[in-house]
C-alpha positions in Angstrom: -3.0 102.0 19.0 -0.5 104.9 18.8 3.2 105.8 18.7 4.2 106.4 22.4 7.1 108.7 22.0 9.8 110.1 19.7 9.4 112.0 16.4 5.9 110.5 15.6 4.6 110.7 19.2 0.9 110.4 19.4 0.4 109.3 15.8 -2.5 106.8 15.6 -1.9 103.5 13.9 -4.4 101.2 12.2 -4.5 97.4 12.5 -6.2 94.5 10.8 -9.4 93.1 12.3 -9.9 89.4 12.9 -8.8 86.5 15.0 -5.4 86.1 13.2 -4.3 89.5 14.3 -3.1 90.2 17.8 -1.5 93.7 18.2 0.7 94.2 21.2 -1.3 95.8 23.9 -0.3 99.4 24.8 0.8 98.5 28.3 3.0 95.6 27.0 4.4 97.8 24.3 5.2 100.5 26.9 6.9 97.9 29.1 8.9 96.5 26.2 10.2 99.9 25.2 11.2 100.6 28.8 13.2 97.4 28.8 15.1 98.3 25.5 15.1 102.1 25.8 18.9 102.4 25.6 19.2 99.8 22.8 17.4 101.8 20.0 18.9 105.1 19.0 21.2 104.8 16.0 20.8 101.0 15.9 19.4 98.6 13.2 16.1 97.1 14.3 14.3 94.0 13.0 10.5 93.7 13.6 9.8 90.1 12.5 6.1 89.1 12.1 5.4 92.9 12.0 1.6 92.8 11.7 0.6 96.5 11.9 4.3 97.5 12.2 3.8 99.2 15.5 7.0 97.9 17.2 9.3 98.7 14.2 7.6 102.1 13.7 7.9 102.9 17.5 11.7 102.1 17.2 12.0 104.3 14.2 10.2 107.1 16.0 12.7 106.7 18.9 15.7 107.2 16.6 16.6 103.7 15.2 19.0 104.0 12.3 16.8 101.7 10.3 13.9 99.5 11.2 13.1 96.5 8.9 9.5 95.3 9.2 8.9 91.8 7.9 5.5 90.1 7.4 4.3 87.3 5.1 0.7 88.5 4.8 0.0 91.1 2.0 -2.8 92.6 4.1 -0.4 93.2 6.9 2.1 94.8 4.6 -0.6 97.1 3.3 -1.4 98.2 6.8 2.3 98.7 7.6 2.8 100.9 4.5 -0.3 103.0 5.5 1.0 103.3 9.1 4.5 104.2 7.9 3.1 107.1 5.7 0.6 108.1 8.4 3.4 108.5 11.0 5.9 110.2 8.6 8.4 107.4 9.2 8.3 105.8 5.7 11.9 107.0 4.9 13.2 105.4 8.1 11.8 101.9 7.6 12.2 99.1 5.1 9.0 97.0 4.7 9.5 93.4 3.5 6.7 91.2 2.2 8.3 87.8 2.8 8.1 84.7 5.0 10.3 85.1 8.1 12.6 82.1 7.3 13.1 83.1 3.7 14.0 86.6 4.8 16.4 85.5 7.5 18.2 82.9 5.3 19.0 85.5 2.6 19.8 88.3 5.0 23.2 89.9 5.0 22.4 92.9 7.2 23.0 92.4 10.9 20.7 93.8 13.6 21.2 95.3 17.1 17.7 94.8 18.3 15.0 92.3 17.1 11.4 91.9 18.1 9.7 88.5 17.5 6.0 88.3 18.0 4.8 85.3 15.9 1.4 83.7 16.2 1.1 81.9 19.5 1.1 78.1 20.0 2.3 77.2 16.5 5.9 76.4 17.2 7.1 79.3 15.1 9.1 81.1 17.8 11.3 78.1 18.4 12.1 78.0 14.7 12.6 81.8 14.2 14.7 82.4 17.3 17.9 80.6 16.2 17.6 82.1 12.6 17.3 85.6 14.1 20.3 85.0 16.4 22.3 84.3 13.3 21.7 87.8 11.9 22.3 89.7 15.2 25.4 91.7 16.2 27.3 90.5 19.2 25.9 93.3 21.5 22.4 92.7 20.2 19.2 92.1 22.1 16.3 89.9 21.0 12.9 90.4 22.6 10.2 87.7 22.1 6.5 88.2 22.9 4.7 84.9 23.6 1.9 83.4 25.5 2.6 82.7 29.2 1.9 79.0 28.7 4.5 78.7 26.0 7.9 77.4 26.8 10.8 79.2 25.1 14.4 77.8 24.7 17.1 78.9 27.2 19.5 79.6 24.3 19.4 80.4 20.6 22.8 80.3 18.9 25.1 82.6 20.9 22.1 84.3 22.6 20.9 83.2 26.0 17.7 83.9 27.9 18.4 86.9 30.2 15.1 87.7 31.7 11.3 87.1 31.4 8.6 89.6 32.2 4.9 88.6 32.6 1.9 90.9 31.8 -1.2 88.8 32.4 -1.2 86.1 29.7 1.6 87.7 27.8 5.3 87.2 28.3 8.3 89.2 27.1 11.5 87.2 27.1 14.8 89.0 26.5 17.8 87.2 25.0 21.3 88.7 25.0 24.6 87.6 23.6 26.3 85.1 25.8 29.4 87.3 26.2 27.2 90.2 27.6 25.5 87.9 30.1 28.9 86.5 31.4 30.3 89.9 32.0 
């Protein structure tokens, strides 16, 4: 795992081992960042269920104003901290050790881009998506990574499903604000 491009291009990232950890594959990450390439620079980015922090760190490397990386597991937060320092991006990210719902309920900051990659087949995405939509700016984009056999809602708050991309058993679903889709 590495940073693909930007100020930390080529920096290697570490991840936790085990069945509970499922880092985004490089080809899926490349595709994801091709989809949102014009939504990053100078924007506030949320990486919910951050794991190793690779998505939020990639966004920071590509010029995000600030990337907030949230994970409930202390081991994941430790890996994110290590990766943030390893890449030289520690000053451009905020790392939060907290449950996703607790974080979103207390959040006052609004985001332009959000990545949601929760554990598969646990119903978490359906709960996290409307909470995330509530902290998004009107022109924002939410990208959800989920298993191909998981159904995702057509709408979350003012955000509607715009497009879904399939990469083997992995799906990326993009949500945009209803006003942008209607234009």
